[in-house]
C-alpha positions in Angstrom: -31.7 22.4 24.8 -31.4 20.1 21.8 -31.2 23.1 19.5 -28.5 24.7 21.6 -26.5 21.5 21.5 -26.9 21.3 17.8 -25.6 24.9 17.4 -22.5 24.0 19.4 -21.7 21.3 16.7 -21.9 23.7 13.8 -18.2 24.9 14.2 -17.1 21.3 14.3 -19.0 20.4 11.1 -17.6 23.5 9.4 -14.1 22.6 10.5 -14.5 19.0 9.2 -15.9 20.4 5.9 -12.9 22.6 5.4 -10.6 19.6 6.1 -12.5 17.5 3.6 -12.3 20.1 0.9 -8.5 20.6 1.5 -8.0 16.8 1.3 -10.1 16.2 -1.8 -9.2 19.4 -3.7 -5.8 17.9 -5.0 -7.6 14.8 -6.3 -10.2 17.0 -8.0 -7.6 19.2 -9.6 -5.7 16.1 -10.8 -8.8 14.8 -12.5 -9.6 18.2 -14.0 -6.0 18.7 -15.4 -6.3 15.3 -17.1 -9.1 16.7 -19.3 -7.1 19.7 -20.7 -4.6 20.2 -23.5 -1.1 19.8 -22.1 0.1 23.4 -22.9 -3.0 24.9 -21.3 -1.8 23.7 -17.9 0.9 26.4 -18.0 -1.7 29.2 -18.2 -3.0 28.9 -14.7 -4.8 26.7 -12.2 -7.7 24.7 -13.8 -10.8 24.2 -11.7 -13.2 23.4 -14.5 -13.2 20.4 -16.9 -11.7 20.8 -20.3 -12.6 19.3 -23.7 -9.4 17.3 -24.3 -10.3 14.2 -22.3 -10.8 11.9 -25.3 -7.5 12.7 -26.8 -5.6 12.3 -23.6 -7.3 9.0 -22.9 -6.3 7.8 -26.4 -2.7 8.8 -25.7 -2.7 6.8 -22.5 -4.2 3.7 -24.2 -1.7 3.8 -27.0 1.0 3.2 -24.4 -0.3 -0.3 -23.5 -1.6 1.1 -20.2 -4.0 -1.8 -19.5 -0.9 -4.2 -19.7 1.0 -2.1 -17.2 -2.1 -1.9 -15.0 -2.3 -5.7 -15.0 1.4 -6.0 -14.2 1.0 -3.7 -11.2 -2.0 -5.7 -10.0 -0.1 -9.0 -10.2 2.9 -7.6 -8.4 0.9 -5.9 -5.7 -1.4 -8.9 -5.0 1.4 -11.4 -4.9 3.6 -9.1 -2.8 0.8 -8.4 -0.3 -0.1 -12.0 0.1 3.5 -13.1 0.8 4.2 -10.1 3.1 1.0 -10.8 5.2 1.9 -14.5 5.6 5.5 -13.7 6.7 4.5 -10.8 9.0 1.6 -12.5 10.6 3.3 -15.8 11.4 6.5 -14.2 12.6 4.7 -11.6 14.7 2.6 -14.4 16.2 5.7 -16.4 17.1 7.3 -13.4 18.8 4.2 -12.5 20.7 3.0 -15.9 22.0 6.0 -18.3 21.9 9.1 -18.5 24.1 12.4 -19.6 22.5 16.1 -19.1 23.0 17.4 -15.8 21.6 13.9 -14.4 21.1 14.7 -10.9 22.5 18.0 -10.6 20.6 16.5 -11.8 17.3 13.6 -9.4 17.6 16.0 -6.5 18.4 17.9 -7.3 15.3 14.7 -7.2 13.2 13.7 -3.9 14.7 17.3 -2.5 14.1 16.8 -3.1 10.3 14.2 -0.4 10.3 17.0 2.1 10.7 18.7 0.9 7.5 17.5 2.6 4.3 16.3 0.1 1.7 18.5 1.9 -0.9 21.6 0.6 0.8 20.8 -3.0 0.0 19.5 -2.2 -3.5 22.8 -2.8 -5.3 23.3 -6.2 -3.7 19.7 -7.2 -4.3 20.0 -6.3 -8.0 23.3 -8.3 -8.3 21.7 -11.3 -6.5 18.7 -11.3 -8.9 20.9 -11.0 -11.9 23.1 -13.9 -10.6 19.9 -16.0 -10.3 18.8 -15.0 -13.8 15.6 -13.3 -12.4 16.2 -9.8 -13.7 13.6 -8.6 -16.3 10.9 -10.5 -14.5 8.2 -9.5 -12.0 9.6 -11.8 -9.4 12.2 -9.4 -7.8 9.5 -6.7 -7.4 7.2 -9.3 -5.7 9.8 -10.6 -3.3 11.4 -7.3 -2.4 10.3 -6.1 1.0 8.2 -9.2 1.6 10.1 -9.9 4.8 9.0 -6.6 6.4 10.4 -5.6 9.8 7.6 -3.1 10.2 5.0 -5.8 9.5 6.6 -8.2 12.0 6.7 -5.4 14.7 3.1 -4.4 13.9 1.7 -7.9 14.2 3.7 -8.7 17.3 2.4 -5.6 19.1 -1.2 -6.2 18.0 -1.3 -9.9 18.8 0.4 -9.4 22.2 -2.2 -6.7 23.2 -5.3 -8.2 21.6 -5.1 -12.0 21.9 -5.4 -13.4 25.4 -3.2 -16.4 26.2 -6.3 -18.1 27.6 -7.7 -18.5 24.1 -4.6 -20.3 22.9 -4.5 -22.5 25.9 -8.2 -23.4 25.5 -7.5 -24.4 21.9 -4.6 -26.6 23.0 -6.7 -28.2 25.7 -9.4 -29.0 23.1 -6.8 -30.8 21.1 -6.4 -28.3 18.3 -3.1 -28.2 16.5 -1.0 -25.0 16.5 -1.9 -24.1 12.9 -5.5 -24.8 13.7 -5.3 -22.4 16.6 -3.8 -19.8 14.4 -6.2 -20.0 11.6 -9.4 -20.7 13.6 -8.9 -18.6 16.7 -6.2 -16.0 16.0 -7.0 -14.8 12.5 -10.6 -13.7 13.3 -9.3 -11.6 16.2 -6.5 -9.9 14.3 -8.6 -9.1 11.2 -8.3 -5.3 11.7 -4.5 -5.5 11.9 -4.5 -7.7 8.8 -6.6 -5.2 6.8 -4.4 -2.4 7.9 -1.2 -4.1 6.8 -2.9 -5.2 3.6 -3.7 -1.6 2.7 -0.2 -0.3 3.7 1.6 -3.1 1.8 -0.6 -2.7 -1.3 0.0 1.1 -1.3 3.8 0.7 -1.0 3.9 -2.0 -3.7 1.6 -0.1 -6.0 3.6 3.1 -5.8 7.0 1.5 -5.9 9.1 3.2 -8.6 12.7 2.6 -7.7 12.7 -1.2 -7.9 11.0 -1.5 -11.4 13.3 1.2 -12.6 16.5 -0.7 -11.8 15.2 -4.3 -12.4 13.1 -3.9 -15.6 14.2 -3.0 -19.1 11.5 -4.7 -21.0 8.6 -2.4 -21.6 6.0 -5.2 -21.5 6.9 -5.7 -17.8 6.5 -2.1 -16.8 4.3 -1.2 -13.9 2.2 1.9 -13.6 4.8 4.3 -12.1 7.2 3.5 -15.0 4.5 3.6 -17.6 3.4 7.1 -16.5 7.0 8.4 -16.9 7.1 7.2 -20.6 3.7 8.5 -21.7 4.2 11.1 -24.4 3.0 12.0 -27.9 5.1 12.1 -31.0 7.0 15.3 -30.5 6.4 16.4 -26.9 6.0 15.3 -23.4 2.2 15.1 -22.8 1.9 16.1 -19.1 -1.9 16.2 -19.3 -2.0 12.6 -20.5 0.4 11.7 -17.7 -1.9 13.3 -15.1 -4.9 11.4 -16.5 -2.9 8.2 -16.3 -2.0 9.1 -12.7 -5.7 9.6 -11.9 -6.5 6.2 -13.4 -3.7 4.7 -11.4 -5.1 5.9 -8.1 -8.5 4.2 -8.6 -7.6 0.9 -6.9 -6.0 2.8 -3.9 -9.1 4.9 -3.5 -11.4 1.9 -3.7 -9.4 -0.1 -1.1 -9.2 2.8 1.3 -12.8 3.6 1.0 -13.9 0.1 1.9 -11.2 -0.5 4.5 -10.9 2.9 6.2 -12.9 1.7 9.3 -10.7 -1.3 9.8 -7.6 0.8 9.0 -8.4 3.3 11.8 -9.3 0.5 14.2 -6.1 -1.3 13.4 -3.9 1.8 13.8 -5.5 2.7 17.2 -5.3 -0.9 18.6 -1.9 -1.6 17.2 -0.4 1.5 18.7 -1.5 0.8 22.3 -0.2 -2.1 24.3 -2.1 -3.6 27.1 
């Protein structure tokens, strides 16, 4: 009987194997293409590693890529930290506190999800220029920190996962509101925090439009901008750009590899109320 049950699982394993290959093949091809000479990429699909990795790597390093890498890390970490604080505290307030105009205010926040970010980009650029903050990393850190999606996500998760009795017991024991939040609420909502952390980090790391319109100094470039300017003396080196792109995905792959379980748990729990 056990052997028969095992045989029934074979199609499932084969199906999962096919899905895994389809998901990983683009990453593999990206890495492989970064080891070839740029003009060789036009001759067909490359599935084996080339012999031009060293030259492509040197081309990437000549463009101050480590500096741009550091800029992206600073922007992403600061942005994620601020966005998590704003989203968590605001979502907690909407989920567990009663105040005048709560429903109207929450509806206004949700309505902003229907407005494309590009519509407010011109005004944001003019505001940063008026404050004298253009050509700094600050606008890229602050932009999107007050996330309507983050507020909605945390409100839904806290409302469905945090019982009111826990908060009341903390108050009865004499714990302050911030003490209740940090000692009782945060451990419960950790999956949602990790999920938002991964999503915010991904959005900040891949942000191309904001650095493009706010930054003109090359020493402040982030990875998306730096990849666009990688070239050799007389030509655009696409193989070197692909290698830089492969290097730029390393933090994302590491974070999602370690946080995938929490990400799935947070997505499932945050999508169901009650």
